[in-house]
Residue, then its C-alpha position, 0 to 999 in steps of 0.5 A: g304126765g298130770g300135774g302142776g308143773g307151771g310154766s311148761a309151753r302148754s300151760r302157757a297156752r292154756s292160759t285165760d291171762m290175755r298177755a302176749p307172751r314178750a318175746r313173739a309180743p307184735s308192736l302195734s307200729l309194724s307197717l310192713a307188707t307182709p307181718p312176722w304172723v304171715a311170712r314163713s318165719d317160724e321156728s318150725e322149719g315148715s314141720r307142718p305147713a298146713q296147721d301152722h298156716t291155721h294157727h297163724v290165721e287164728s292168731l289173725k282172728m284173735c288179734c282182729g277180735v282186739l284191734a276190735i275191743l280196744s278200738r273202743d276208745e277214740a286214740n286207739k283208732l288213731l293208733i290202729a288206723r295208722d299203724g295197721m290200717r293198709l298192715l289189716c287190707a294186705i291180710m285181707e287180700q293175702h286171705l280171701g278164701r278164709a271166710d272167718l279171718l276177713e268178718a274178723a277184720c270187716d268187724l274191726l273195719w267196721s268198729l274203726a269206722f263206727n261215729n268216726p269221721l276221718m276213719k271213714e276216710v282213712i279206711g276208705r283211703q287204704g285200701g279197705i273198700p276194695a279187700i271186703l267188696k272183694g271178700v263180698k264177691m268169693h264169699p256171697a253165701s258167706a252169711d256171718f260174713l257178709k254180716s260182718a261186711c254190709g256192717a262196715l260198709s255202711n258206716m263207710c258209705q256215710n262219707a261222699h268218697n267213699q260212696s264214689l269207691i264202692a261204686a266204683h269197684g263194682g259195689v253195687p252190682c256186687l249187693l245187688q247180686v248177694c241179694a239176688t242170690t240170698v233170694l233164690r236160696a231163700c225160695h229153694h228153701r222153701e221150696a224144698 
């Protein structure tokens, strides 16, 4: 039961120390199409797939959050873009149904693109814009996700090539539809 048995897996999981366990720490140099934390390579041999999937998504959200903080340093932005941009886009594509994960990924893209013309270009060329717009189309009523998605798009559309990409991937009608839907929802709420 209770007490001071330090070193158990449970006590390590509850720790507030942000250091990753050595055996499970992913390398930033991964550029796999399917990263280990997304692929089905868990030790439990699929004993609880739904719960494992939820844990994977939560882990991915946390990784995006930590990377967003790390991206405040320009050298880290370069590492993240070089070694993780395709990976991030693949994660977004694989989890289009999860607005919460897409929100975290968009926050990372927003942070990467902030005041960095090179990052804006890299994100555009590596598939960030279509991934964001697919999420916007799937989650037009998720205010938190839309704030992050539009923040990322706002930073990225300061690049002329990205403006063309946003338009080519249906971004203008998509965003106008979100605006119209939001206005209609607001009108219905006032009437009710």
